[in-house]
C-alpha positions as a LaTeX table, in Angstrom:
\begin{tabular}{lrrr}
\hline
Residue & $x$ (\AA) & $y$ (\AA) & $z$ (\AA) \\
\hline
Met1 & $-21.31$ & 24.77 & $-7.13$ \\
Pro2 & $-20.11$ & 22.82 & $-10.00$ \\
Glu3 & $-21.34$ & 19.01 & $-9.95$ \\
Leu4 & $-17.55$ & 17.65 & $-9.58$ \\
Tyr5 & $-16.92$ & 19.35 & $-6.22$ \\
Glu6 & $-20.29$ & 18.27 & $-4.92$ \\
Arg7 & $-19.64$ & 14.76 & $-5.77$ \\
Ile8 & $-15.98$ & 15.13 & $-3.85$ \\
Glu9 & $-17.92$ & 16.56 & $-0.91$ \\
Asn10 & $-20.44$ & 13.29 & $-0.99$ \\
Leu11 & $-17.96$ & 11.42 & $-0.89$ \\
Cys12 & $-16.21$ & 12.87 & 1.92 \\
Lys13 & $-19.52$ & 13.08 & 3.68 \\
Glu14 & $-20.16$ & 9.01 & 3.10 \\
Arg15 & $-16.79$ & 8.48 & 4.60 \\
Gly16 & $-17.35$ & 10.70 & 7.63 \\
Ile17 & $-14.36$ & 13.01 & 7.28 \\
Asn18 & $-14.60$ & 16.92 & 5.63 \\
Ile19 & $-12.59$ & 18.67 & 2.57 \\
Thr20 & $-9.87$ & 19.66 & 4.59 \\
Leu21 & $-8.93$ & 16.03 & 5.92 \\
Leu22 & $-9.20$ & 14.68 & 2.04 \\
Cys23 & $-7.15$ & 17.53 & 0.98 \\
Thr24 & $-4.05$ & 17.19 & 4.10 \\
Asn25 & $-4.43$ & 13.20 & 3.37 \\
Cys26 & $-3.89$ & 13.61 & $-0.51$ \\
Gly27 & $-0.80$ & 16.30 & $-0.47$ \\
Ile28 & $-3.56$ & 18.35 & $-1.97$ \\
Pro29 & $-3.22$ & 22.01 & $-1.25$ \\
Arg30 & $-6.70$ & 23.30 & 0.43 \\
Ala31 & $-7.14$ & 26.11 & $-1.75$ \\
Ser32 & $-6.93$ & 24.03 & $-4.61$ \\
Leu33 & $-10.41$ & 23.07 & $-4.00$ \\
Ser34 & $-11.65$ & 26.06 & $-2.13$ \\
Asp35 & $-10.59$ & 28.30 & $-5.85$ \\
Phe36 & $-12.71$ & 25.33 & $-7.34$ \\
Lys37 & $-15.56$ & 25.52 & $-5.78$ \\
Ser38 & $-15.84$ & 29.51 & $-5.39$ \\
Gly39 & $-15.18$ & 29.57 & $-9.36$ \\
Arg40 & $-11.91$ & 31.09 & $-8.98$ \\
Lys41 & $-10.09$ & 28.00 & $-10.78$ \\
Lys42 & $-12.25$ & 26.27 & $-13.07$ \\
Thr43 & $-11.03$ & 22.90 & $-13.35$ \\
Leu44 & $-8.84$ & 20.55 & $-11.47$ \\
Ser45 & $-5.50$ & 19.59 & $-12.47$ \\
Ala46 & $-5.64$ & 15.10 & $-13.73$ \\
Lys47 & $-3.14$ & 15.02 & $-10.88$ \\
Thr48 & $-5.23$ & 16.19 & $-8.11$ \\
Leu49 & $-8.26$ & 14.41 & $-9.64$ \\
Ser50 & $-6.16$ & 11.22 & $-10.01$ \\
Gln51 & $-4.85$ & 11.46 & $-6.28$ \\
Ile52 & $-8.81$ & 11.93 & $-4.94$ \\
Ala53 & $-9.88$ & 9.16 & $-7.16$ \\
Asp54 & $-7.28$ & 7.04 & $-5.52$ \\
Tyr55 & $-8.08$ & 8.10 & $-1.93$ \\
Phe56 & $-12.22$ & 7.25 & $-2.58$ \\
Gly57 & $-11.55$ & 3.96 & $-4.47$ \\
Val58 & $-13.37$ & 5.59 & $-7.77$ \\
Ser59 & $-12.79$ & 6.45 & $-11.31$ \\
Val60 & $-12.00$ & 10.04 & $-12.16$ \\
Asp61 & $-15.05$ & 9.32 & $-14.68$ \\
Tyr62 & $-17.17$ & 8.73 & $-11.82$ \\
Leu63 & $-15.54$ & 12.08 & $-9.88$ \\
Tyr64 & $-17.03$ & 13.45 & $-13.72$ \\
Gly65 & $-20.49$ & 11.74 & $-13.62$ \\
Lys66 & $-19.62$ & 9.87 & $-16.43$ \\
Ser67 & $-19.84$ & 6.51 & $-14.70$ \\
Pro68 & $-23.18$ & 6.32 & $-12.76$ \\
Asn69 & $-21.28$ & 3.80 & $-10.19$ \\
Gln70 & $-18.96$ & 3.71 & $-7.63$ \\
Asn71 & $-16.55$ & 0.70 & $-8.45$ \\
Asn72 & $-18.40$ & $-1.95$ & $-5.75$ \\
Glu73 & $-14.98$ & $-3.26$ & $-5.11$ \\
Asp74 & $-12.81$ & $-0.19$ & $-4.58$ \\
Ala75 & $-15.63$ & 1.35 & $-2.40$ \\
Leu76 & $-15.78$ & $-1.77$ & 0.00 \\
Lys77 & $-11.36$ & $-1.72$ & $-0.36$ \\
Val78 & $-11.72$ & 1.39 & 0.91 \\
Ala79 & $-14.34$ & 0.77 & 3.49 \\
Leu80 & $-13.10$ & $-2.55$ & 4.99 \\
Phe81 & $-9.16$ & $-0.88$ & 5.21 \\
Gly82 & $-10.18$ & 2.97 & 6.84 \\
Gly83 & $-9.62$ & 4.62 & 4.13 \\
Asp84 & $-6.47$ & 3.50 & 2.77 \\
Ser85 & $-6.61$ & 3.30 & $-1.07$ \\
Tyr86 & $-3.47$ & 1.11 & $-1.54$ \\
Val87 & $-4.48$ & $-2.58$ & $-0.91$ \\
Thr88 & $-2.63$ & $-5.43$ & $-2.40$ \\
Asp89 & $-3.88$ & $-7.81$ & $-4.78$ \\
Glu90 & $-3.20$ & $-10.55$ & $-2.21$ \\
Met91 & $-4.75$ & $-8.59$ & 1.17 \\
Trp92 & $-8.26$ & $-8.54$ & $-1.05$ \\
Gln93 & $-7.77$ & $-11.88$ & $-1.84$ \\
Glu94 & $-7.33$ & $-13.18$ & 1.49 \\
Val95 & $-10.40$ & $-10.84$ & 2.65 \\
Lys96 & $-12.68$ & $-12.85$ & $-0.19$ \\
Arg97 & $-11.33$ & $-16.25$ & 1.26 \\
Tyr98 & $-12.31$ & $-15.29$ & 4.65 \\
Ala99 & $-16.09$ & $-13.93$ & 3.49 \\
Asp100 & $-16.20$ & $-17.38$ & 1.26 \\
Tyr101 & $-15.11$ & $-18.95$ & 4.72 \\
Ile102 & $-17.91$ & $-17.20$ & 7.08 \\
Lys103 & $-20.52$ & $-17.68$ & 3.80 \\
Glu104 & $-20.04$ & $-21.40$ & 4.28 \\
Arg105 & $-19.80$ & $-21.67$ & 7.86 \\
Glu106 & $-23.25$ & $-20.24$ & 8.09 \\
Asn107 & $-24.97$ & $-22.34$ & 5.36 \\
Gly108 & $-23.48$ & $-25.22$ & 7.10 \\
Ser109 & $-25.37$ & $-24.46$ & 10.22 \\
Lys110 & $-28.69$ & $-24.21$ & 8.64 \\
\hline
\end{tabular}
């Protein structure tokens, strides 16, 4: 099985979803990933890879194994917003302000 498929499969496991749900959520035909896994297809299209990367909040380079780590901020966005890959800057800034508030509150009570 190609390393790329394994990485996608691991991201699914981390998020508690399966490949079929990933395909449904991204609008990708399930057959394209099945064919890729079995070797009937040698690569995935740039569009498909981009959709998968956006869904998980990682870079395409991460999917290919060229970047050793997920973008931590993007991974947090996916975790905090239930897998929603579209988080506005305003939404993200609000989350960070709230986190700062909690830190200040906890540090003030010690």
